[in-house]
C-alpha positions in Angstrom: 103.3 73.7 83.7 104.3 71.4 86.6 101.7 69.0 88.0 100.2 70.5 91.1 101.0 68.9 94.4 97.9 67.8 96.4 98.7 68.5 100.1 96.9 67.5 103.2 97.5 69.7 106.3 97.1 68.0 109.7 96.6 70.3 112.6 98.8 69.4 115.6 98.2 72.3 118.0 95.8 75.3 118.1 96.0 77.4 114.9 94.6 80.9 114.7 94.8 82.8 111.4 94.1 86.5 112.0 91.4 88.0 109.8 90.8 91.4 111.7 87.4 90.2 112.7 85.8 89.6 116.1 82.6 88.0 117.3 80.2 90.9 117.8 78.1 91.1 121.0 74.9 90.9 119.0 75.8 87.7 117.2 76.6 85.2 120.0 75.8 83.9 123.4 77.7 81.6 125.7 75.5 78.7 126.8 76.8 77.8 130.3 75.2 74.3 130.4 76.4 73.3 127.0 79.7 75.1 127.5 79.5 76.4 124.0 79.7 79.7 122.3 76.6 79.8 120.0 77.0 82.0 116.9 73.8 83.1 115.0 72.4 85.5 112.5 71.3 88.7 114.3 68.4 89.2 111.8 67.1 85.7 112.6 67.4 86.4 116.3 65.4 89.6 116.0 62.7 87.8 114.0 62.3 85.3 116.8 61.6 87.9 119.4 58.2 88.8 120.6 57.1 92.4 119.8 57.8 93.5 123.4 61.2 91.9 123.5 62.0 93.4 120.1 61.2 96.8 121.4 63.4 96.2 124.5 66.3 95.0 122.4 66.0 97.9 120.0 66.0 100.3 122.9 69.3 98.9 124.1 70.9 99.0 120.6 69.8 102.6 120.3 71.4 103.8 123.5 74.6 104.4 121.7 76.9 104.2 124.7 79.3 101.6 126.0 76.9 100.5 128.8 74.4 99.3 126.2 76.7 96.4 125.3 76.4 95.1 128.9 72.6 95.4 128.6 72.7 93.5 125.3 74.8 90.7 126.8 72.3 90.4 129.7 69.3 90.5 127.4 70.7 87.9 125.0 71.9 85.5 127.7 68.3 85.0 128.8 67.1 83.8 125.3 67.2 80.4 123.7 69.1 80.6 120.4 70.2 78.2 117.7 73.3 78.4 115.6 76.8 77.2 115.1 78.3 75.9 118.3 81.9 76.3 119.2 83.7 74.8 122.3 85.1 77.3 124.8 87.9 77.3 127.3 86.7 76.6 130.8 87.4 80.1 132.1 85.5 81.8 129.3 82.2 81.0 130.9 83.0 82.8 134.2 84.6 85.5 132.2 81.4 86.0 130.2 79.4 86.1 133.4 81.7 88.7 134.9 81.4 91.0 131.8 77.6 90.5 131.7 77.3 91.5 135.4 79.4 94.7 135.1 77.6 97.7 136.7 76.3 100.0 134.0 77.2 103.2 135.8 81.0 102.9 135.3 81.8 103.3 131.6 85.5 103.4 132.1 85.5 100.0 133.8 83.1 98.6 131.1 85.4 99.8 128.3 88.4 98.3 130.0 86.8 94.9 130.5 85.2 94.8 127.1 88.5 95.4 125.5 89.8 92.3 127.3 86.8 90.3 126.2 87.3 90.7 122.4 87.0 87.3 120.9 89.1 87.2 117.7 87.8 85.0 114.8 90.1 82.8 112.8 90.0 83.1 109.0 86.7 81.8 107.8 84.6 81.4 104.6 81.9 84.0 104.8 79.4 81.8 102.9 79.4 79.0 105.5 81.3 80.6 108.4 83.7 77.6 108.5 87.5 78.0 109.2 90.0 77.6 106.4 93.8 78.1 106.0 94.6 80.8 103.5 97.1 79.9 100.9 99.1 83.0 101.7 99.8 81.5 105.2 101.2 78.3 103.7 103.3 80.2 101.2 104.7 82.5 103.8 105.8 79.5 105.9 107.4 77.8 102.9 109.2 81.1 101.9 110.8 81.7 105.3 112.2 78.1 105.4 113.6 78.5 101.8 115.2 81.9 102.6 116.9 80.4 105.6 118.3 77.6 103.4 119.6 80.2 100.9 121.3 82.2 103.6 123.0 79.1 105.0 124.1 78.0 101.5 125.6 81.4 100.9 127.3 81.7 104.2 125.2 84.7 105.1 124.8 85.2 108.9 124.6 88.0 111.5 123.0 90.4 109.1 121.1 93.2 110.8 119.9 95.2 107.7 116.2 95.4 106.7 114.7 91.9 106.3 113.2 92.8 102.9 116.6 93.8 101.6 118.1 90.5 102.6 115.2 88.7 100.9 115.9 90.5 97.7 119.6 89.7 97.9 118.9 86.0 98.6 116.3 85.6 95.8 118.2 87.6 93.2 115.7 90.4 92.8 112.3 91.6 93.9 108.8 91.4 92.4 109.1 90.2 88.8 112.5 88.5 89.6 111.2 86.8 92.8 111.0 83.0 92.1 108.1 82.7 94.5 105.9 84.4 92.1 105.9 81.1 90.1 104.4 79.4 93.2 100.6 79.3 93.5 99.2 78.0 96.7 95.4 77.4 97.0 93.4 78.1 100.1 93.2 75.0 102.2 89.6 73.8 103.0 88.7 71.4 105.8 88.0 67.7 105.2 85.3 66.3 107.5 84.7 68.2 110.7 86.6 71.4 111.3 87.1 71.4 115.1 87.5 74.8 116.7 87.6 76.2 120.2 87.8 79.6 121.8 91.0 79.6 123.9 93.2 82.1 125.8 96.6 83.0 124.5 99.0 83.6 127.4 102.5 85.1 127.1 105.1 83.1 129.1 108.8 83.6 129.6 111.1 81.0 128.1 113.0 80.6 131.3 111.6 80.0 134.8 111.2 83.3 136.5 109.4 84.8 139.5 108.2 87.6 137.2 105.5 87.0 134.6 105.8 88.0 131.0 104.0 91.3 130.3 101.9 90.5 127.3 98.2 90.7 128.2 96.1 87.6 127.4 94.1 87.3 124.2 91.0 85.3 123.3 91.3 83.5 120.0 89.1 81.2 118.1 91.5 78.4 117.1 91.5 75.3 114.9 92.1 72.2 117.0 94.4 69.1 116.8 93.0 66.5 114.5 91.4 68.8 112.0 92.5 68.2 108.4 92.6 70.6 105.5 93.5 70.0 101.8 94.8 72.2 99.1 97.3 72.4 96.2 100.8 73.8 95.7 101.7 74.5 92.1 105.3 75.4 91.3 105.8 76.4 87.7 109.1 76.7 85.8 109.8 80.3 84.8 110.3 81.2 81.2 113.9 82.1 80.2 112.8 85.7 79.6 111.3 86.1 83.1 114.5 87.4 84.6 114.4 84.9 87.5 118.0 83.8 88.1 117.3 80.5 89.9 114.0 78.6 89.9 112.8 76.7 93.0 113.1 73.0 92.9 110.4 71.3 94.9 112.8 68.7 96.4 115.0 71.5 97.6 112.1 73.4 99.0 110.7 70.5 101.0 114.2 69.6 102.3 114.5 73.3 103.5 111.1 73.1 105.1 112.0 69.9 107.0 115.4 71.3 108.3 114.0 74.7 109.3 110.9 73.6 111.2 112.5 70.5 112.8 115.2 72.7 114.2 112.5 75.1 115.6 110.4 72.4 117.2 113.4 70.8 118.8 114.5 74.1 120.4 110.9 74.8 121.5 110.7 71.4 123.0 113.7 72.1 125.2 112.0 75.4 126.4 108.7 73.6 127.0 110.4 71.0 129.1 112.2 73.7 131.2 109.0 75.6 132.0 106.8 72.4 132.3 104.6 73.3 129.3 103.3 70.8 126.7 105.4 70.2 123.7 105.2 68.8 120.1 106.7 65.3 120.2 108.5 64.7 116.9 108.9 60.9 117.6 105.2 60.5 118.0 104.6 62.3 114.7 107.1 60.1 113.0 105.4 57.0 114.4 101.9 58.2 113.3 103.1 58.8 109.8 105.1 55.6 109.5 108.6 57.2 109.3 107.6 59.5 106.4 108.7 62.6 108.3 111.2 64.5 106.1 110.2 62.4 103.0 106.5 63.0 102.2 105.5 64.5 105.5 106.9 67.8 106.8 106.5 70.0 109.9 105.1 73.4 109.2 104.1 76.3 111.5 101.4 78.8 110.5 99.2 81.5 112.0 99.3 83.9 114.9 101.8 83.2 117.8 104.0 81.0 115.7 107.0 82.6 117.3 109.5 85.1 116.0 111.9 82.4 115.1 109.4 80.8 112.6 108.9 84.0 110.7 112.6 85.2 110.5 115.6 84.0 108.5 117.8 81.7 110.5 121.2 83.1 111.4 120.1 86.6 110.6 117.4 87.2 113.3 117.1 90.6 114.8 114.2 90.3 117.2 113.0 93.4 119.1 112.7 92.7 122.9 110.8 95.4 124.8 112.2 96.5 128.2 110.8 98.2 131.2 108.9 101.5 130.6 111.3 104.3 129.7 114.1 101.8 128.7 115.0 101.4 125.0 114.3 98.0 123.4 117.1 95.5 122.8 117.6 93.2 119.9 118.4 89.5 120.1 118.7 86.5 117.8 115.9 84.8 119.7 112.6 85.7 121.5 112.5 85.6 125.3 108.8 84.7 125.6 106.4 82.5 123.8 102.6 82.4 123.5 100.7 79.3 124.7 97.1 78.2 124.4 95.4 78.1 127.8 92.0 77.2 129.4 92.3 80.1 131.8 93.1 83.8 131.6 95.8 83.7 134.2 97.1 80.1 134.5 98.9 79.4 137.8 101.0 76.6 136.3 102.3 76.0 132.8 101.2 72.3 132.8 98.8 71.8 130.0 99.6 74.9 128.1 100.0 74.2 124.4 102.2 76.0 121.7 100.3 77.6 118.8 100.6 76.9 115.1 102.1 73.5 114.6 100.9 71.4 111.6 102.1 68.6 109.4 102.1 69.0 105.7 101.6 65.7 103.9 102.2 65.4 100.1 99.5 62.9 98.9 99.8 63.4 95.2 
């Protein structure tokens, strides 16, 4: 068994790891003075209510229609609560007020607005409600970079067949013959304070245009720049009888990671400059880590809105681009839009908008 690598993950830009969970209306309020979303245990909240308030709250919950959610928001916003506090984008406060003040006699309008106000949680530990980075997210990012290396080494490009079939070809087999089954990646837990914020994700075109991208905004809990996580990567040598044709060498893997993500960040930086959005500055990263980039420090992109290029094999991308209604989609080797973190639902300028998902993976042992 190889000695596990101890890895420190430095967050560079907002990271959201989807977990199919949202903040339910009965477990949070937004404090307008503190400018925080406060998450609490609903049972503790109910226990803190007076008998009369408990009866009122119960009546709202028993209504069983969409309008009851607006009544619940109104009721809870008038109460003092204690719980975990999360920073929020500036526009979320007015957005919350807008939803809370919806007229309760128009269920169609309420349903439409509540769908837009879903606040998606990032992956979290259910025992302490703190964010973490699943090992599967790290492993997936490493795998894509390595597959791109294999495709380049074997002169494979322009392939449009099913991505899974190409993976099997590059790795010399599937399931039991896949060399990545010898890699074990732990979940990454935060070190110190795990800084999170509720932000808007806005879809923007990669070229300046008088027409906006069509993707509707989303509200995502995201881990912020400066948060650090630690975990382990263990890459074992396969037994001769395992049927794995070629094992993964850690040095080759890390070189592949560096080449793959440095290329993506450089291309994205060009786009960001063209549309006046914020970018990830590789030179500043190199200065911060004392010229260790590409040696013991490596760019890595994880989570939602990492971009189609970061999750597809370089040289063999076949990205679906939706067209106007009634028109068939087209397929390109690059995405035409990107998702950026924003303080507002509908930013009037791209200045200050930040790309999602960028991290630095530091080998510390």
